[in-house]
N, C-alpha and C positions, 0 to 999 in steps of 0.2 A: 164191684170191681175193686180188687186190692190196690192200695196206694202204691205208686211206683217207688221203688227203692232209690234213695239218692245215690248218685255215682260215688264210688269209693275214691277217696283221696289218694293220689299217687304218693308213694313213700318219699319222704324228704331225703334228698341226697346231701350228706354233710359237705360243708365247704372244704375245698382242698386246704390242707395244712400249709402254712407258710414255710418256705425252705429257700436256701440259696439258689439263685437263678443259674449260676455258672461258677466255674472255678475262679473266674475273675472277680465275681461278686464276693465269693468267700474270702479271697485274698485281700480285697479292699476293705471288707468289713473287719477282719482281724487286724489289719494294719491300723485302721482308725481306732479300734479298741486299744491297741498297744500304745498309740500316741496320746491317748487321753489319760493314761495311768501315770501316777507319780507315787512311788512307794507301795505299789499294789493296785491291781485293777479289778478286784472282786466286785466292788460297787458298780463299776462301769459295765463289766461283763454281765452281771445279773440284770441290770436295767436294759442293756441293748439286746441281749439274746432272748430274754424272757418277755419283757414288757413291750419293747418297741418292735423287734423283728418277729417274735413268736416262734423262733426256731426250736426252742425248748419250752416245755411246760414248767410250771413252778416245781413240781415234784421231780421231773426229769433233771432239772438243774441241780437240785439238792442231791440226788443220787449220783450224778456225774461228778459233782464237786467233791463229794465224800470219797469217791474212788480216786479222783485226781490228787487229793491230799495224801493218800497213803502210798501213792506211786512215787518212785524216785524222780527228782527234778522239780522245777517250779510248777506250782499248782495250775496256773492259768495256761502254761504251755501244754501240760497234760490234757487240760480241758479242750484246748484248741484241736489237739490230735483226735480226741474222741468225737467232737462235733464234726470235723472235716471227714473223718472216716465213716460217720453215720450216714452222710449224704452222698459221698463220692468215693468211698473206699480208700485205698492207699493213696491215689492221687489227691483226694480231698484232704487227707491227713497231712500230707507233705505241703500242700498249698496253704492250709491254715497255719501250719508251723512257720512257713516262710513269711506269711503275713504278720505273725507275731514278732518275728525276729529281724527281718531284713532292714526295713527303714529305721526302726528304733536303734538297731546296732550302729548304723551310720551316724545317727544323731547323738548317741551316747559317746562315740569316739570324738565327734566335734566338740561336745560339751566338756568332755574330759580335758581336751587341750585348752579350752577357755578357762575351765576351773583351775587348772594348774597355774594360770597366770593371775587369777583374781581371787584365789582361795583366801588370802589374808584380808581381803576387803570386808569390813564388818557388815556392810549392807548385803553382800552375798551370803554371809553366814546367817544373818537374820532372816533373809528370804527363804533359805533352806530350812531353817527351824520352823518358820511359818507353814511351809508346805508339808512338813512332817505332821504338824498338828491337824492340818486339813485332811491328810491321808488317814490318820487315826480316826477322825470323826466320820469319814466316809465308810470305813470298814466297820466301825461300831454301828452306824445306822443300818448298813446292809445286814449285819448280824441280827439286829432287832426285827428287820423286815422278814428275814427268813425264819425267825423263831416261830412264826404262826404255824409252820408245818409240824411243830411238836405236838399240836393237838391231834394230828392224824397218825402219830407214832404208835406202834403196837404196845409200847411200854406206857404205864401210867405217867401222867405229866409230872407228878412229884419226883419220880425216879429220874426223868430227863433233867429236871431242874437241879437235882442233887448231883448228877454227873457233871453238869456244866459248872456248878459252884465248886465242886472238888477240883475240876481242871483249872479254874481260875486261881484257886488257892495254891495248888501245887506249882503252877508255872509262874504266876505273877508275884506271889508272896514268898513261897519257899524256894523258888528258883530250881525246881527239880528238872532234870534233863527231859526235853520234849519227847524223845523216843520212849523213855520209860513211862511217861504219862500217857502217851498214845497207846502203847501196848497194854498198860494196866487198865485205864478207863475204857479204851476201845474194846478190849477183851471182855470187860465186865458188861459193857453195853451190848456186845454181841450175844453173850450168854443170856442176858435178861430178855432181849428181843426174841431170841430163839425159844425161850421158855414161854413167852407170851403168845407166840405164833403156833406153838406146838398144839396139835389137836388133842 
């Protein structure tokens, strides 16, 4: 008698991908993101959308952020439109945009009135300088965290590092216009990536 074949294992069904539960969830999430940012919310957005909520993968975030940077307007606002539109279409894009702008706009107007009265106070000026340093540190740390994706770039790592270094020198040291640097180095990166991907 031949041995009985073991029963075949049923195929594993992948776990459903995390996503916003509703437009309200989307609105509240982007409102909280906007309220956590000071001088830029890149670090907060990457941590919340990729690491905590899982609405975007690491690579999706990098791709969407790259597109958001070359579109007109604030980067994080462009990203909110793309994320909202991905899950709920036009209503989602508008809801995410409202979440990014509505409550922070009210707070900014209130803070502007307070700042007009206390701007000359040295303690206020010192606090703002301190927050600027914190913001710069957060953005730098996020840049380092996202740099691991360069290992999966179609271009050799040395080319990527050379373009990053050239961008730093042109903007930070030589004070070249950002648009010129983006068009020049961005165009160069596009051509090099296209050649690397070409069959």
